[in-house]
C-alpha positions in Angstrom: 22.3 -7.1 -22.2 21.9 -3.0 -22.7 19.0 -0.7 -22.0 17.8 -1.3 -25.4 17.2 -4.9 -25.0 15.3 -4.2 -22.2 13.2 -2.0 -24.0 12.7 -4.5 -26.7 11.6 -7.1 -24.3 9.1 -5.0 -22.3 7.8 -3.6 -25.7 7.0 -7.5 -27.1 5.4 -8.3 -23.7 3.1 -5.2 -23.9 2.2 -5.8 -27.1 1.5 -9.4 -26.7 -0.6 -8.8 -23.9 -2.3 -5.7 -25.2 -3.2 -7.9 -28.5 -4.3 -10.9 -26.0 -6.5 -8.6 -23.8 -8.1 -6.5 -26.3 -8.7 -9.6 -28.0 -10.6 -11.3 -25.2 -12.6 -8.2 -24.8 -13.7 -8.5 -28.5 -14.3 -11.8 -28.1 -16.8 -11.4 -25.2 -18.6 -8.7 -27.5 -18.5 -10.8 -30.6 -19.6 -13.9 -29.4 -22.8 -12.5 -28.0 -23.5 -10.4 -31.2 -22.7 -13.6 -33.4 -24.9 -16.1 -31.2 -27.6 -13.5 -31.5 -27.6 -13.3 -35.1 -27.5 -17.1 -35.5 -30.4 -17.3 -33.1 -32.4 -14.5 -34.8 -32.0 -12.2 -31.8 -31.0 -8.8 -31.2 -27.9 -9.1 -28.9 -26.4 -6.0 -27.1 -26.9 -3.0 -29.2 -27.6 -0.2 -26.7 -23.8 0.9 -25.1 -21.8 2.4 -27.7 -21.6 1.6 -31.4 -23.5 -2.2 -31.9 -23.3 -2.7 -28.3 -19.5 -2.5 -28.0 -19.4 -0.8 -24.6 -21.5 -3.6 -22.9 -18.5 -5.8 -22.2 -17.1 -3.0 -20.6 -20.1 -2.3 -18.4 -20.4 -6.0 -17.7 -17.1 -6.4 -16.6 -17.1 -3.0 -14.4 -20.4 -4.7 -12.6 -18.9 -7.8 -11.8 -15.5 -6.2 -10.4 -17.7 -3.9 -8.0 -20.2 -6.3 -7.0 -20.5 -7.9 -3.9 -18.3 -10.5 -3.0 -20.3 -13.5 -1.4 -18.3 -16.3 0.6 -20.1 -19.0 1.9 -19.2 -20.5 4.8 -18.1 -24.2 4.2 -15.3 -22.8 2.0 -11.4 -23.5 2.3 -10.7 -20.0 2.3 -7.1 -20.2 0.7 -8.0 -22.6 -1.9 -11.1 -20.9 -2.7 -9.7 -17.5 -3.4 -6.6 -18.7 -5.0 -8.3 -21.1 -7.6 -9.5 -18.1 -10.1 -6.2 -16.9 -10.1 -4.5 -19.7 -11.2 -6.9 -20.2 -14.3 -6.3 -16.6 -15.3 -2.6 -16.7 -14.8 -2.2 -19.8 -16.6 -4.0 -19.0 -19.7 -1.5 -15.4 -19.6 1.6 -17.8 -19.4 0.5 -20.0 -22.1 0.5 -17.3 -24.4 4.3 -16.6 -24.1 5.4 -19.1 -26.6 3.3 -17.9 -29.4 4.9 -16.0 -32.2 2.4 -13.7 -33.0 4.1 -11.4 -35.7 7.1 -11.5 -38.1 10.7 -10.4 -37.6 12.2 -7.1 -38.2 15.9 -5.2 -37.6 16.6 -2.5 -35.5 20.1 -1.6 -36.3 22.2 -5.0 -35.8 19.5 -6.5 -33.5 17.0 -8.8 -35.0 13.4 -8.7 -33.4 11.0 -11.3 -33.5 7.4 -10.6 -32.0 7.2 -13.4 -29.8 7.8 -13.0 -25.9 9.5 -16.3 -25.7 11.2 -18.8 -27.4 12.5 -21.6 -25.2 13.9 -24.8 -26.4 10.6 -26.8 -25.3 8.4 -24.9 -27.3 4.9 -25.9 -27.4 5.6 -28.6 -24.7 5.2 -25.3 -22.5 1.3 -25.0 -23.8 0.9 -29.0 -22.7 2.3 -28.3 -19.4 0.0 -24.9 -18.7 -3.1 -26.7 -19.6 -2.5 -29.7 -17.1 -1.7 -26.8 -14.4 -4.7 -24.8 -15.7 -7.1 -27.9 -14.5 -6.0 -27.3 -11.0 -7.8 -23.9 -11.0 -11.3 -25.7 -11.7 -10.7 -28.7 -9.5 -9.9 -26.7 -6.5 -12.7 -24.3 -7.0 -14.8 -27.1 -7.0 -13.5 -28.8 -4.1 -13.1 -26.1 -1.8 -16.7 -24.6 -2.4 -17.9 -26.9 0.0 -20.6 -27.6 -2.1 -21.9 -30.8 -4.1 -22.7 -29.3 -7.4 -19.0 -27.5 -8.0 -17.7 -30.8 -6.5 -19.3 -32.8 -9.2 -18.2 -29.8 -12.0 -14.6 -30.4 -10.7 -14.6 -34.0 -11.1 -16.0 -33.9 -14.3 -13.6 -31.6 -15.3 -10.7 -33.7 -14.5 -12.0 -36.8 -16.0 -12.6 -34.9 -19.1 -9.3 -32.7 -19.3 -7.1 -35.8 -18.6 -8.8 -37.5 -21.1 -8.6 -35.3 -23.9 -5.1 -33.9 -22.9 -3.7 -37.4 -24.1 -5.2 -36.9 -27.6 -4.1 -33.4 -27.8 -0.5 -33.9 -26.9 -0.2 -36.8 -29.5 -1.6 -34.9 -32.2 1.0 -32.1 -31.3 3.7 -34.8 -31.1 3.3 -35.6 -34.5 3.8 -32.0 -35.8 7.1 -32.3 -33.6 8.1 -35.3 -35.3 7.1 -34.3 -39.0 8.6 -30.6 -38.4 11.5 -32.3 -36.5 11.5 -29.6 -33.9 10.0 -28.5 -30.7 10.5 -24.6 -31.0 7.3 -22.8 -31.9 9.4 -20.3 -34.2 11.1 -23.2 -36.1 7.6 -24.6 -36.3 6.5 -21.7 -38.0 9.8 -21.6 -40.4 9.3 -24.9 -41.2 5.7 -24.3 -42.8 7.0 -21.5 -45.3 6.9 -22.0 -48.6 4.4 -24.0 -51.1 3.4 -27.4 -51.8 3.2 -28.2 -55.6 4.2 -24.5 -56.2 0.6 -23.4 -55.1 -0.7 -24.6 -51.6 0.9 -22.9 -48.5 3.4 -25.7 -47.1 1.1 -25.5 -43.7 0.9 -28.8 -41.4 -2.9 -29.0 -42.1 -2.3 -30.6 -45.2 0.1 -33.2 -44.5 -1.4 -33.3 -40.9 -5.0 -33.3 -41.2 -6.1 -36.0 -39.2 -3.6 -34.5 -36.2 -5.2 -30.8 -37.1 -9.0 -32.7 -36.4 -7.9 -34.3 -33.4 -6.3 -31.2 -31.7 -9.3 -29.2 -32.7 -11.8 -31.7 -31.0 -9.5 -31.9 -28.3 -8.9 -28.1 -27.3 -12.7 -27.4 -27.5 -12.9 -30.2 -25.0 -10.1 -28.7 -22.9 -11.8 -25.3 -23.1 -14.9 -27.0 -22.1 -16.8 -25.0 -24.5 -20.0 -26.5 -25.9 -20.8 -28.9 -26.9 -18.2 -30.1 -24.3 -19.1 -28.1 -21.5 -19.8 -31.0 -19.0 -18.3 -29.8 -15.9 -20.7 -26.0 -15.8 -23.9 -27.9 -17.3 -26.6 -25.5 -16.0 -28.9 -27.9 -16.6 -27.5 -30.7 -14.4 -25.3 -28.6 -11.7 -26.8 -25.0 -11.5 -23.2 -23.5 -12.8 -20.8 -26.5 -12.2 -17.4 -25.6 -10.8 -18.1 -22.1 -10.2 -21.6 -22.3 -8.7 -20.4 -20.5 -5.3 -18.4 -17.7 -7.1 -19.5 -14.1 -7.6 -18.1 -10.8 -7.9 -14.7 -10.5 -9.1 -13.9 -14.2 -8.7 -16.5 -15.2 -10.8 -15.2 -12.9 -13.4 -11.8 -14.3 -13.1 -13.3 -17.6 -14.1 -15.1 -15.5 -16.8 -12.3 -14.4 -18.3 -10.2 -17.2 -18.2 -12.6 -19.4 -20.2 -12.2 -16.5 -23.2 -8.7 -16.1 -22.5 -8.4 -19.9 -23.2 -10.2 -19.8 -26.2 -7.8 -17.5 -27.8 -4.9 -19.1 -26.7 -5.8 -22.5 -28.3 -7.0 -20.8 -31.5 -3.2 -19.4 -31.4 -1.6 -22.9 -30.4 -3.6 -24.5 -33.4 -2.8 -21.5 -36.1 1.2 -21.9 -34.9 1.0 -25.6 -35.3 -1.0 -26.1 -38.2 -1.7 -23.0 -40.1 2.1 -21.4 -40.3 1.3 -18.7 -37.4 2.0 -15.3 -38.9 3.0 -16.8 -42.4 1.8 -15.1 -45.5 2.7 -12.9 -48.8 4.9 -10.3 -47.4 4.9 -8.6 -50.8 8.8 -7.8 -50.8 8.7 -6.3 -47.2 10.6 -9.3 -45.6 12.9 -8.0 -42.5 11.1 -4.7 -42.3 8.7 -3.3 -39.5 5.9 -3.2 -42.0 6.2 -6.9 -42.9 6.4 -7.9 -39.5 3.3 -5.9 -38.6 1.6 -7.6 -41.7 2.5 -10.8 -40.1 0.5 -9.8 -37.1 -2.3 -9.4 -39.4 -2.2 -12.8 -40.8 -1.8 -14.1 -37.1 -5.1 -12.3 -36.1 -7.2 -13.2 -39.4 -6.4 -16.9 -38.7 -7.2 -16.7 -34.9 -10.4 -14.9 -36.0 -11.2 -17.7 -38.4 -10.8 -20.6 -35.0 -12.7 -18.0 -32.8 -15.6 -18.0 -35.3 -15.7 -21.6 -35.2 -16.1 -21.9 -32.1 -18.9 -19.4 -31.5 -20.5 -21.6 -34.2 -20.5 -24.6 -32.4 -21.7 -22.9 -29.2 -25.0 -21.7 -31.3 -26.0 -24.9 -33.1 -24.9 -27.8 -31.0 -26.4 -29.5 -28.1 -24.3 -30.2 -24.9 -22.9 -33.9 -25.5 -24.0 -36.8 -23.2 -21.1 -37.5 -20.8 -20.7 -41.2 -21.5 -20.4 -40.4 -25.3 -17.9 -37.7 -24.7 -15.5 -40.0 -22.9 -16.2 -42.6 -25.4 -15.1 -40.3 -28.1 -11.9 -39.6 -26.2 -10.7 -42.8 -25.3 -12.2 -45.2 -28.0 -11.8 -43.1 -31.3 -9.8 -40.0 -30.9 -6.8 -41.7 -28.7 -6.3 -44.8 -30.8 -6.5 -42.8 -33.9 -3.9 -40.1 -32.5 -1.5 -43.1 -31.5 -1.8 -44.6 -35.2 -1.2 -40.7 -36.7 1.9 -40.3 -34.6 3.2 -43.6 -35.9 2.5 -42.8 -39.4 4.2 -39.1 -39.2 7.2 -41.0 -37.7 7.4 -43.3 -40.9 7.0 -40.5 -43.2 9.8 -38.9 -41.4 12.3 -42.1 -41.7 11.2 -42.5 -45.2 11.8 -39.0 -46.0 15.7 -39.3 -44.3 16.2 -42.6 -46.2 15.2 -41.6 -49.8 15.2 -37.9 -49.7 11.9 -38.3 -51.8 8.8 -37.1 -50.2 6.8 -36.8 -53.3 6.4 -40.4 -53.7 4.8 -40.4 -50.1 2.3 -37.8 -50.9 -0.3 -39.8 -52.1 -0.3 -42.6 -49.8 -0.4 -40.0 -46.9 -3.2 -38.0 -48.4 -5.3 -41.6 -48.8 -4.1 -42.5 -45.4 -5.5 -39.2 -44.1 -8.8 -39.4 -46.1 -9.3 -42.7 -44.5 -8.7 -41.9 -41.0 -11.0 -38.8 -41.3 -13.9 -41.4 -42.6 -13.1 -43.6 -39.7 -13.2 -40.5 -37.4 -16.7 -39.1 -38.3 -18.3 -42.8 -39.2 -19.9 -43.2 -35.6 -21.6 -39.6 -35.9 -23.8 -41.3 -38.6 -24.1 -44.9 -37.1 -27.4 -45.9 -35.8 -27.8 -46.6 -32.0 -27.3 -49.7 -30.9 -29.7 -51.7 -28.4 -28.2 -50.6 -25.5 -29.2 -46.6 -26.4 -32.5 -47.7 -27.5 -35.3 -46.9 -24.8 -37.1 -50.0 -23.2 -40.5 -51.1 -25.2 -43.3 -50.0 -22.4 -46.1 -51.1 -24.6 -48.3 -53.9 -23.2 -48.6 -57.0 -24.8 -51.2 -57.3 -27.0 -54.7 -58.7 -25.6 -55.7 -61.7 -26.9 -58.8 -61.8 -29.5 -61.8 -63.6 -29.3 -60.7 -65.8 -32.3 -57.2 -66.7 -30.5 -58.7 -68.2 -27.5 -58.5 -71.6 -26.8 -61.7 -73.6 -27.5 -63.4 -70.5 -29.1 
């Protein structure tokens, strides 16, 4: 490794960090503007064009605000918890290919910070570590509301990590690799000569499961039970203020961008798109960045849309959805993906399998959304407190 290789690595790290950090700032501003529009409000519109500098003003206020530490906290854990949440979000983005490939002399440069053999398993490992930041924040605060928020977070993340891991496992089995770059490469080309060969089409059930799971993993509405303001004041970060609260605030938006990038990589081809003959050039690689950003923005818009329109889910229904619907369905879909791979290897004719797979995908989606339209059972019906009708005079015995 010479100086050029070191410069290339440093350049990729800085490019990824800049893209991710600018995206986080723009997400905070964009969410406030979009939610205001959806709810017929004005939103930030004073500082800068369309209120663009409001995010900078809020960030400066939080980082320079007085930092208040309660007496009963475990100080070391209390200080470390917000940094754990922020650092984990940064490390997760390292394995995401955010652009194309180009050549510098004899060197081939891929716009990806790190491409390990474990691939997207690194994402699952980091999401498992990320829960410690929230749990430790709730435990170390020395207050009952943060503790309840931390306990809720533990149960919620464990429940939905299983479904997320199995949905990604179906992608690993279908593409035959764990490397994120190879998963993106496996999605190149066209299905039936027209439709992009992205995993979202043959793996539509895994895509739906993964999307619902990442909404719960990021604790976004309607699954924001660990920080339910109406029940737990502010949840796990009730006792945090100033810069420490800002770290939790930023980590939430960082995770939204990261999980959107993971879904784009696993199901929408990552930076894949028409290059118009620019393959292997810097312009083609940058065009891949544009495709990647547009796909991530589409997911971010859906995250904001959910926040603006859906009420917070009830906790028992949140857990029932994870354990009774998504987990069995994800297990069944992993087995279906394994069957498809074995069939393809044995007969080398995937065309005859596309029809049954699409029918199975459609039936599975219907089964997934059917509980939403079902009637309430007797257990959810409120008790009838209406007093019995007083007997009329004609009903009395002897009258």
